[in-house]
N, C-alpha and C positions, 0 to 999 in steps of 0.2 A: 503495499499500499504505502503512495508517495502522498503524503498527509498533503501537499498545497495544491498537490489538483485531484483529490479523490475527494477528501473532506471539507464537504461547505454544508449549509442548510440548503433544505429545499425550495427552490427560486420559485417566484411568482408568486400571488397573492391567490389560488386557489383553494380546495377544499383541504388540503395535504401541506399544504406548502406551508413553510415556517411564521409566516405572516400572519395567517390563520391561525396559529396554533402554537404562539408563544409568553400564552397569557402568565408562566410560572416568571419567566424574566421578565416581564414588567413589571409584575409584585415587589421583586426583586429592587427595581428599576426605583420605584415608590418609598420603599422600605430604606433605601440608602439616598433617598433624599435630602434629609436636613446635612448626611455628610458631604453633599457633594458641594451644596449650596457655603457648608462653611472653607472647603477648600476655594473655593472659587473667590470668597470675600478676603482668606489669606491671600491670593495669589492675586487680587486687585490692590491688597495692603500694600502688597512689597511691588509693583508695578507704580504706584504712589510715588514709592520712596526716589528709585531708584531709573526708570524708563518709562514715564507713562504714555498711554497709547495703546499701541496691540498684543493683546492676550491671544496666546497660540493654544489651542485645544485639541486633543489627540484621542477618538473612541478607537482602541485596538480592540479587533472582533467586532465589529459593527452591525455585522449581519445586516437582513434587511428587514422593510414592514417598518408599522407604528413604531417601534420600542427606540430604533435607529434616530427617529426626529424628536421622540419622546427624550431623550440625552442631551439634544441641542435644543429644546424650548426651556429644559428646567437651567439648564447653564445661562442661559437669555437672561429668565427668568430672575435668576441668582441677582446677573450683571445690572436689570433695570432694578431691581426691589430692595436688594443690599447696598450696595454698592454707590456712594455719595456723589462721587466725581466720575462722570463718564469717560466709556473709553472711546477713542477714537474711533477702532474696528476689534471684533472678535471671528478669528481663521479658525475655523475647523477642519483637519483631519480625519476624514470617516476611514478605517483602517481593517480589512480583511483579506484574507486571502484569494485568488486571482479568478476561481469560481466562485466567488458569490454573487447574488443579482444587485449587482451596481444602482443596473438599469432601472429599477424599480426606486430606489431609492430617488434616484434624481427629476425620475416622471412625476416624484412628490412632492419639488420642491415649491412647485409655484403655490400648491394650495398651501401648503406649508406657510407660504410667505404673507399670504392673504388672513390665513388665520393668526398666524402670531405678532402683525401689525393690527390688526384686530385688539387683540387681547393686550397688548403691552402699549400703544400708540407709539407718543412722540420719547418715551424710554427706551424704547426698543433700540438697542444701538447698530451698528453698520455690523451685517456679518457676512462671511465669506464659506462658499463649503466645497471642498475636493477630495475626491476619493482616492484613495494610496493602496492599491494591492499590495500584498507580499506578506510573508510571517513574521510576526512582532518578538519570531526567535532569531531574527539578523536586526541587521542595522536599520534603522527607516528614514532617521531627520540629524543634520547637521550641528557639532557640538555644541550644545547650553541654546537651541530653538525651541522647546518647547515649555509649556509654561504649568498645564497640566494634562495629565493622564488620565484617562478612565478606560476600564474595561469591565467588564458585565458577562458573567457566563461562559467565559472562555479558557482561562487559563489550568482549568481541568485538562484542557485538551495538551498530548505531549506533542512535542515536535517529529517523536516517531516510537514506531512501536520499540523497545529495546531490542540492540541489534541481534542480542541468544536466538531469541525468540522470532527472532522475522528471519534468521539460517536454520531456525530447525533446530539448534544444537541444544534447545534446551525446550520442550515439551508441556503445554499447559493442557496435558488431555482434558477435555469437557468443557473446559471452559476457554470465554474470548477474553478475559478480565481477572481480577481475582477473586476467590472464593473457596470455601469450605473448600475443596478439596484440591487445592492450589499448592503445589510444591513451594518450600519455603523460598529457595532459589528463586522460584518466580517473583516472590515477593519480594526479594530484597533490590533483585533487578528494576522492576517500578519503581521501587522506594528508591532507586539510582537515578534512574529515567527522570523523573519527580526535580530532587534535586540538583541536578546538571541543568535541567531545562529554566526554572526558576530562579536559578543564579546567576545563568546566562540571562537570564529576561531582566534581573536588575542590574545588571551591569552595563545592559544597553541604554534601558531608562535614563541609570545616572548619569550617562556620557549625554544625553539629546537635552534633558531636563535644566533650564538654568537655575541659578542658585535661590530660593529658597521655592524652586519650584513643590508642584502635590501630585500626590499619584491615589485615587479612589477606584479599588479591585474590590472584584465580587466575583467569588468562581462555586463550584459545586465542591463542598466539603465532607467531613462526616464525623459526628460526634460522637463516636466508639472509638476510641485507642487500638480497640483490635483493629487491626486491617481488615482481618478474616470478616469480622460480621460488620462491614462496612454497608450503610442504609444504600448507595449505590451498588453495591456487591447484589445484594438482590434480585434487583430490578438485572442487572445484566445477567444472571444465575438464571432468570426465567428465561432471559431472549436465548441463552445457552441451552436451556432444557428442550426449545422447539426448534432448536438447529439440531439438536439431536433426533428429535423426532422425524425431520426432513432428510435427517441421513437412512432414520430405519427403513423410511418409503422408497431411496434410493434416491432421494432425487439430489443428496449434495453427497461428493466424497469424501471421506474418512480421514485422507489425507488433507484436503483444503479444508475440512473442520477443526482436526486437529490443529494447524497451523496457524488460523487464524486467531487474531490478537487485535484489540483496540489501543490504539493509544492514546491511550488516559490513565489519570490517577488521582482523587480526591482526596486530598491530605488530610490531618486533621490540624488546629488549632498550634497545636506543641511543633508540628511536622513545619509549619509555616515561620512561626518565630524564630523556629533552631534557625533556617539557607538565610530570613534577611538577618538574625544578627549576624551571624559568620560574616555575611559579605561587609557587614562594617560602612554600607553604602545609604541606608537610609535609617530613621526614627521611626516606628509606629507609634504614630497619635491617639489611633482606635484599631481594635480588633476585635470582631463578634462575631460568632454562630451564630443564625439563623435561621427558623424553619416556615416551611411552605408544606400545605398540604398538597399529596401525591395530587388531587384531582385538581388542575389548573384551576375548574371551572368551579369548586368550591369555594367558599369565602369564608370558611368558618377558622382555616392555619390553627387548628390544635387548640380551639377556643371551647372551655367545658360548658357549655351552651346546650341547651336540649336543641337537638334536631329530630326532622323526620327520620326515618328510615329511607339508605340512600339508594336509587336507582344504582344497584351495582355492576349491571349489563353497561348504562351510559356512561358511571362514572369509570370502569373498564376501555371503554372506547377514549374517553378522554387523557388518562393518564396514556396508551396506545400513542394518542398523535404524540399527546408532548413530550415522550419519549423521542418518538422520531423529531422531533426538532432537537434534539438535544437537551433533554432539562431531567430534574430530579429538588428534591427537595430542602434537603440541608445545604446550607449555603453558607460559604465563611467573605466577611468584608473586610477591607482592610484599608485604612488612612493612613498615607506615608508620606513621608516629607524630607527633602535633601538636607 
């Protein structure tokens, strides 16, 4: 699997598209809204003291659909409502892999401009939006050129499947990710890949951020320290069982089944803290784990309030569509600064 070529969200805005099945990601953006606004305010304050004028914001792993524009809207709203001294302009860079549906974003910009102008009026700062295809595990910007990095529901994806698994030197029989029967060596390979990727990501972003720059990162994590009992592992385990059924029906070859592994890892809070601290590049101002309901259409999100008996079939369909869009309920949010 070539991650940059093969791994992207479903294009378009049809029934099975990411744009139509990204409610969980929307919830994550809304939950982290206060942190994003605070980061914008702090960046604006540093600009006012040093080089007032342009703010450069990059959304890494922006995907497509309404959530992409929601992030832009929140940043513009924070600038308009919380920053006393207006900016000359705000430059947005929307980054994702080349297979991302950038055209869907661009086709939505005219309507987005009308809506933001109506909402913010004269307080709306001039802004510019540019697409930037490429992996965020590579260099994307010149030195000291970005004021704020935002990334939501992306950093759980690895730059690649661990080499030993990709070559077939180590086999994760019956699994596509980490689950109860995964050998300890496979777990170690996934953990090592996460550590290497996240360390590389931090080093790249540190070079690209201006002094006083900010990052707000949200990605799928796990609340259980035991990696074999992670919440995301359960879902991928069910999908692996479905693939086993296809093999038993003769629709999937055994070799392909045993060598298919996801370029994915959902870390614990402690694992994230360890990598950040070892890098000695960023200060963590806030880190938190929050949960959402598996069913993105269920608004209870862990509430203890009395509810009617759910429609399990409908809920299952909602969860399946959400997984297809690349989502899961336990998320880590990190706010960090240079």
